C-alpha positions in Angstrom: 0.0 0.0 0.0 3.1 2.3 -0.2 2.9 2.5 -4.0 2.1 6.1 -5.1 -0.4 4.9 -7.8 -2.2 2.8 -5.2 -2.8 5.8 -3.0 -3.8 7.8 -6.0 -6.4 5.3 -7.1 -7.7 4.8 -3.5 -8.2 8.6 -3.1 -10.0 8.8 -6.5 -12.3 5.9 -5.6 -13.2 7.6 -2.3 -13.7 11.0 -4.0 -16.1 9.4 -6.6 -17.8 7.2 -3.9 -17.2 4.1 -6.1 -17.2 1.3 -3.5 -18.2 0.8 0.1 -17.0 -1.7 2.7 -18.9 -5.0 2.3 -19.7 -4.6 -1.4 -18.6 -6.9 -4.1 -16.9 -5.7 -7.3 -16.6 -7.7 -10.6 -13.5 -6.7 -12.5 -13.6 -6.9 -16.3 -10.2 -8.4 -17.3 -9.1 -8.9 -20.9 -5.5 -9.8 -19.8 -4.2 -6.6 -21.3 -2.0 -4.1 -19.4 -4.8 -1.8 -18.2 -7.1 -4.5 -16.9 -4.3 -6.5 -15.2 -3.2 -3.3 -13.5 -6.8 -2.6 -12.4 -7.3 -6.1 -11.1 -4.0 -6.1 -9.1 -4.8 -2.6 -7.7 -8.3 -3.5 -6.5 -7.1 -6.8 -5.1 -4.6 -4.8 -3.1 -6.9 -2.0 -2.1 -9.7 -4.5 -1.0 -7.5 -5.4 1.9 -7.9 -1.9 3.3 -11.5 -1.0 2.1 -12.8 -4.5 2.9 -14.8 -5.2 -0.3 -14.7 -8.5 -2.2 -13.1 -8.9 -5.7 -14.1 -11.3 -8.5 -12.8 -11.3 -12.1 -14.6 -11.9 -15.4 -12.9 -12.5 -18.7 -14.7 -12.7 -22.1 -13.7 -14.2 -25.4 -15.3 -12.3 -28.3 -14.3 -15.0 -30.8 -12.8 -12.3 -33.0 -9.1 -13.3 -32.6 -7.7 -16.8 -32.4 -5.8 -15.7 -29.3 -9.0 -14.8 -27.4 -9.4 -18.2 -25.8 -5.8 -18.4 -24.6 -6.0 -14.8 -23.2 -9.0 -15.9 -21.2 -7.1 -18.9 -19.9 -4.2 -16.7 -18.9 -6.5 -14.5 -16.8 -8.1 -17.5 -15.2 -4.8 -19.1 -14.3 -3.4 -15.8 -12.8 -6.5 -15.4 -10.7 -6.4 -19.1 -9.5 -2.9 -18.6 -8.2 -4.1 -15.8 -6.0 -7.4 -17.2 -5.0 -9.4 -14.6 -6.9 -12.7 -16.0 -8.2 -12.8 -15.8 -12.0 -15.6 -16.4 -14.5 -14.9 -17.1 -18.2 -17.4 -16.2 -20.9 -17.5 -16.5 -24.7 -19.8 -15.5 -27.5 -19.6 -15.2 -31.3 -19.4 -11.5 -31.8 -18.9 -11.6 -35.6 -22.0 -13.7 -36.1 -24.0 -11.4 -33.7 -22.8 -8.3 -35.6 -23.9 -9.8 -39.0 -27.3 -10.9 -37.6 -28.1 -7.5 -36.1 -26.4 -5.3 -38.7 -23.9 -3.9 -36.2 -20.2 -3.0 -36.3 -17.8 -5.4 -34.5 -17.1 -2.9 -31.8 -20.7 -2.2 -31.0 -21.6 -5.9 -31.1 -18.7 -6.7 -28.8 -19.7 -4.1 -26.3 -23.3 -5.3 -26.2 -22.4 -9.0 -25.6 -19.6 -8.2 -23.2 -21.7 -6.0 -20.9 -24.5 -8.5 -21.1 -22.1 -11.2 -19.8 -20.6 -8.8 -17.1 -24.1 -7.9 -15.8 -25.2 -11.5 -15.7 -22.0 -12.6 -14.0 -22.1 -9.7 -11.5 -25.7 -10.7 -10.5 -24.6 -14.4 -10.1 -21.6 -13.4 -8.0 -23.6 -10.9 -5.9 -21.4 -8.0 -7.0 -23.0 -4.6 -6.8 -20.4 -3.0 -9.0 -18.6 -3.7 -12.3 -15.1 -2.2 -12.7 -13.7 -1.5 -16.2 -10.1 -0.5 -17.0 -10.6 2.8 -18.8 -7.7 5.2 -18.1 -6.9 8.9 -18.6 -5.6 8.3 -22.1 -8.8 6.5 -23.1 -10.8 9.4 -21.8 -8.8 11.9 -23.8 -9.2 9.8 -26.9 -13.0 9.6 -26.3 -13.3 13.4 -26.0 -11.4 13.8 -29.3 -13.5 11.1 -31.0 -16.7 12.8 -30.0 -15.3 16.2 -31.1 -14.5 14.7 -34.5 -18.0 13.1 -34.9 -19.8 16.3 -33.7 -21.1 15.8 -30.3 -22.9 17.8 -27.6 -21.8 18.3 -24.0 -22.7 14.7 -23.0 -20.2 13.3 -25.5 -17.5 16.0 -25.0 -17.6 15.3 -21.2 -15.8 12.0 -21.9 -16.1 8.9 -19.9 -17.9 9.1 -16.6 -16.1 7.8 -13.5 -19.3 6.2 -12.3 -22.3 5.3 -14.5 -25.0 3.2 -12.9 -23.3 0.0 -11.6 -20.1 0.6 -13.7 -17.1 2.2 -12.0 -13.7 3.2 -13.6 -11.1 3.3 -10.8 -8.1 4.0 -13.0 -9.6 6.8 -15.0 -7.3 9.0 -13.0 -4.2 7.1 -14.3 -2.3 7.7 -17.5 -1.1 4.9 -19.7 2.5 5.7 -18.7 1.7 5.4 -15.0 0.0 2.0 -15.6 3.0 0.7 -17.5 5.3 1.8 -14.7 3.1 0.0 -12.2 3.2 -3.3 -14.1 7.0 -3.1 -14.2 7.3 -2.3 -10.5 5.1 -5.3 -9.6 6.4 -7.6 -12.3 2.8 -8.1 -13.6 2.4 -10.2 -16.8 -0.1 -9.2 -19.4 -1.0 -10.1 -23.0 -0.9 -7.9 -26.0 -3.9 -7.5 -28.4 -2.4 -7.1 -31.8 -5.5 -5.3 -33.1 -4.6 -2.4 -30.8 -1.9 -1.4 -33.2 -4.2 -1.5 -36.3 -4.7 2.1 -37.3 -7.7 1.1 -39.5 -9.7 1.5 -36.3 -10.5 5.2 -35.6 -9.5 5.1 -32.0 -6.2 3.4 -32.7 -5.5 6.1 -35.4 -6.1 8.8 -32.9 -4.0 7.0 -30.3 -1.0 6.3 -32.4 -1.0 9.1 -35.0 -3.0 12.1 -33.9 -2.5 12.4 -30.1 1.3 12.0 -30.1 1.6 14.8 -32.7 -0.8 17.1 -30.7 1.2 16.4 -27.6 4.4 17.5 -29.3 2.7 20.9 -29.7 1.3 20.8 -26.2 2.8 18.4 -23.7 0.0 19.2 -21.3 -2.7 18.3 -23.8 -3.8 15.1 -21.9 -4.4 17.0 -18.6 -6.1 19.8 -20.5 -8.5 17.5 -22.2 -9.3 15.8 -18.9 -10.0 19.1 -17.2 -12.2 20.2 -20.1 -14.1 16.9 -19.9 -14.7 17.4 -16.2 -15.9 21.0 -16.7 -18.2 20.0 -19.6 -19.7 17.1 -17.5 -20.5 19.5 -14.7 -22.2 21.8 -17.2 -24.1 18.9 -18.7 -25.3 17.8 -15.2 -26.6 21.3 -14.4 -28.4 21.6 -17.7 -29.9 18.2 -17.3 -31.2 19.1 -13.8 -32.8 22.3 -15.2 -34.3 20.3 -18.1 -35.8 17.8 -15.7 -37.8 20.5 -14.0 -39.3 21.5 -17.4 -40.1 17.9 -18.2 -42.7 18.0 -15.5 -44.6 21.0 -17.0 -46.2 18.8 -19.7 -49.5 17.0 -19.4 -49.1 13.2 -19.6 -51.7 10.9 -21.1 -51.5 7.3 -22.3 -49.2 7.4 -25.3 -49.3 11.2 -25.4 -47.4 14.2 -24.0 -49.1 17.6 -24.4 -47.3 20.9 -23.8 -47.9 24.6 -24.4 -46.4 25.9 -27.7 -46.1 29.4 -26.3 -44.4 28.3 -23.1 -41.8 26.1 -24.7 -41.2 28.4 -27.6 -39.4 30.6 -25.2 -37.2 27.8 -23.7 -33.6 28.0 -24.9 -32.5 25.2 -27.3 -29.9 23.9 -24.9 -32.7 23.0 -22.4 -35.5 22.2 -24.9 -33.5 19.6 -26.8 -32.8 17.8 -23.5 -36.5 18.0 -22.6 -37.5 16.6 -26.0 -35.2 13.6 -25.6 -36.6 12.9 -22.1 -40.2 13.1 -23.5 -39.3 10.7 -26.3 -37.8 8.3 -23.8 -41.1 8.4 -21.7 -43.1 7.3 -24.8 -40.5 4.9 -26.2 -37.6 4.1 -23.8 -35.1 3.0 -26.5 -35.6 6.1 -28.7 -32.6 8.4 -29.3 -33.6 11.5 -31.2 -31.2 13.1 -33.7 -30.4 16.8 -33.6 -32.7 17.2 -36.6 -35.6 15.4 -34.9 -35.3 17.4 -31.7 -35.3 20.5 -33.9 -38.6 19.3 -35.5 -40.2 19.2 -32.1 -39.1 22.8 -31.5 -40.4 23.8 -34.9 -43.8 22.5 -33.8 -43.8 25.3 -31.2 -43.2 28.0 -33.8 -45.4 26.6 -36.6 -48.3 28.7 -37.8 -50.1 25.7 -39.3 -52.7 24.5 -36.7 -52.6 20.8 -37.8 -48.9 20.4 -38.8 -47.4 17.0 -38.3 -43.8 15.8 -38.1 -42.9 12.1 -38.2 -40.2 10.8 -35.8 -38.6 7.4 -35.3 -40.1 4.4 -33.4 -43.7 5.4 -34.2 -43.5 8.8 -32.6 -45.3 11.7 -34.1 -45.3 15.4 -33.1 -48.2 17.6 -34.2 -49.5 21.1 -33.5 -53.0 21.5 -32.2 -53.7 25.2 -32.2 -52.0 26.5 -29.0 -50.5 23.2 -27.9 -48.1 20.6 -29.2 -48.7 16.9 -28.8 -45.9 14.3 -28.9 -47.5 10.9 -29.2 -46.7 7.2 -29.9 -49.1 5.8 -32.5 -50.6 2.6 -31.2 -53.7 2.1 -33.4 -55.0 2.8 -36.9 -58.2 4.5 -37.7 -61.2 2.1 -37.5 -61.7 0.3 -40.8 -64.8 -1.8 -39.8 -68.4 -1.1 -39.1 -70.7 -2.6 -36.5 -74.2 -2.3 -35.2 -75.2 -1.0 -31.8 -78.4 -1.7 -29.8 -79.5 -1.8 -26.1 -77.5 -4.2 -24.0 -74.4 -4.0 -26.2 -70.9 -2.6 -25.6 -68.5 -2.3 -28.5 -65.0 -1.0 -29.1 -64.5 1.3 -32.0 -61.0 2.6 -32.6 -59.9 4.0 -29.3 -63.4 4.4 -27.9 -65.7 2.1 -26.1 -69.5 2.7 -26.7 -72.3 1.2 -24.8 -76.1 1.3 -25.3 -78.9 0.9 -22.9 -82.6 1.6 -22.4 -83.4 4.8 -20.4 -86.0 7.4 -19.7 -85.1 10.8 -21.3 -84.2 13.2 -18.5 -85.0 16.9 -18.5 -82.7 19.9 -18.9 -79.6 19.7 -21.0 -79.5 16.0 -21.1 -77.3 15.6 -24.1 -73.5 15.6 -23.4 -70.6 15.0 -25.8 -70.0 11.5 -24.6 -73.4 10.6 -23.1 -76.5 11.3 -25.2 -80.0 10.1 -25.7 -81.8 9.3 -28.9 -85.2 8.0 -30.0 -85.2 4.3 -30.7 -84.4 4.4 -34.5 -86.7 2.7 -37.0 -83.6 1.3 -38.8 -80.6 -0.4 -37.2 -78.0 1.9 -35.7 -74.7 1.6 -37.5 -71.4 2.6 -36.0 -68.9 3.7 -38.7 -66.1 6.1 -39.5 -66.9 9.6 -40.9 -67.6 9.8 -44.7 -67.4 12.6 -47.2 -70.7 14.4 -47.3 -71.9 13.4 -43.8 -74.2 16.2 -42.4 -75.7 16.7 -38.9 -78.0 19.3 -37.3 -77.3 19.6 -33.6 -79.8 21.3 -31.3 -79.7 25.1 -31.5 -77.3 24.9 -34.4 -77.5 25.2 -38.2 -77.0 22.1 -40.3 -73.4 21.5 -41.2 -71.3 18.9 -42.8 -69.5 16.9 -40.2 -66.2 18.0 -41.7 -67.0 21.7 -41.2 -68.3 21.0 -37.7 -65.0 19.4 -36.8 -62.9 22.2 -38.3 -65.0 24.9 -36.5 -64.6 22.9 -33.3 -60.8 22.8 -33.8 -60.7 19.0 -33.8 -57.2 18.1 -35.0 -57.0 16.6 -38.5 -55.2 13.5 -37.1 -58.1 12.8 -34.8 -61.0 13.2 -37.2 -60.8 9.8 -38.8 -61.2 8.2 -35.3 -64.6 9.8 -34.4 -67.5 7.4 -34.4 -70.5 8.3 -36.6 -73.9 6.7 -35.6 -76.1 6.2 -38.7 -79.7 5.0 -39.1 -81.6 4.7 -42.4 -78.8 6.5 -44.3 -78.9 9.6 -41.9 -76.3 10.6 -39.3 -78.2 10.1 -36.1 -75.4 11.1 -33.7 -71.7 12.0 -33.6 -69.6 10.8 -30.7 -68.2 13.8 -28.9 -71.0 16.1 -30.1 -74.4 14.5 -29.6 -77.6 13.7 -31.4 -79.2 15.1 -34.6 -82.5 16.9 -33.8 -84.4 14.4 -35.9 -83.5 11.7 -33.4 -83.8 13.9 -30.3 -86.3 12.4 -27.7 -88.6 14.3 -25.5 -88.4 14.4 -21.7 -89.9 11.3 -20.1 -89.8 9.3 -23.3 -88.3 5.8 -23.3 -85.1 6.0 -25.4 -81.6 4.8 -26.0 -78.7 6.1 -23.9 -75.3 6.0 -25.6 -72.2 6.3 -23.4 -68.7 6.7 -24.8 -65.3 6.4 -23.0 -61.7 5.9 -23.9 -60.9 2.2 -24.4 -57.9 0.4 -22.9 -58.0 -1.9 -25.9 -57.2 0.7 -28.5 -56.4 -1.9 -31.2 -59.4 -4.1 -30.7 -61.8 -4.4 -33.6 -65.5 -5.4 -33.4 
């Protein structure tokens, strides 16, 4: 425990609150220099902090040496009494089947193995061997790709259950530690292949930049820390705005005027959070987040923008609605009579015998009508449909919906009740005067409510 790097890592772990006494940590070990240094450091530090250490090594089946590297790690751990779990999966095949790059496929399968193993070993944390050089490379990679603050902040010391104890150590410090403790490791020949973007930055770009500025590495790390702090603050402020929307099943509604004034730096974070509420795996591009902001500024009352994963953003007069489409407009027709309950699109309608009450007895979603002479047909709106509501002039249903500011996207879902070729009633509005009963008459009561089975067809 007298080694300078050991004290440095121990202080960093305490500063970042990575591990507590009594916890278990699973160390991801490839057998390379960084991961062997990490495993030895944590094994040493665990004697002071009183946490348990297990190792996990994973063969991606990309290199022929992968299996022997895993054996090397397992043998080294066995000599020291460190529990070690070996895993393996065919990353190239997985990448082909899921149309992914090798690096992304490897990361997905590796972390799936690590999380499963951590659960089986009762380890609350997973430690990976990212170091300060990796962090600087990551910041540059994201800068080249064009990233926001989240990417430019680099690698987080702690993210969910994953901790990076040697993120404070440079590659040179790690190599010196291996020599001092005579620690063996294996070399991955692909690390020298500059066809990979990260390796090109590592071997070609960073050394030349550091010739111009020897303090570049420390400068990039300080910038990353500063940008992460900015990102955390902006995310906290955005989270407050997220709560200002109205949440409905598969819909989020917010004021166009209110969010028109929100700065882009906050609004884009809010838009992403809203998208995640409706579809947890969705990641909006900058262009898609901009489309949601444009909905706040649009002068078109029924403008619609299509987003990924079935998400749609549309303007409804003074509000914007972000929604996930879960059902299509009704395509079938059905008959309705007393004692029946049917689902039509996203509405559930029921019919029963009743005595017509007095006063303003007709409501948008509960109305009374004379028993029709012809069967009552439930169907979607058609071109040319007309209705005369009490105390109103006769209008086409289309004109009625426009005057009532019903969004274009919702009009196809409204249920029309027809009898003998005439519109007897319109869900959400009421009964035509021809079918209007008198107080005390025996009639049909139609009730309508939102259906939990939005995709059911009758």
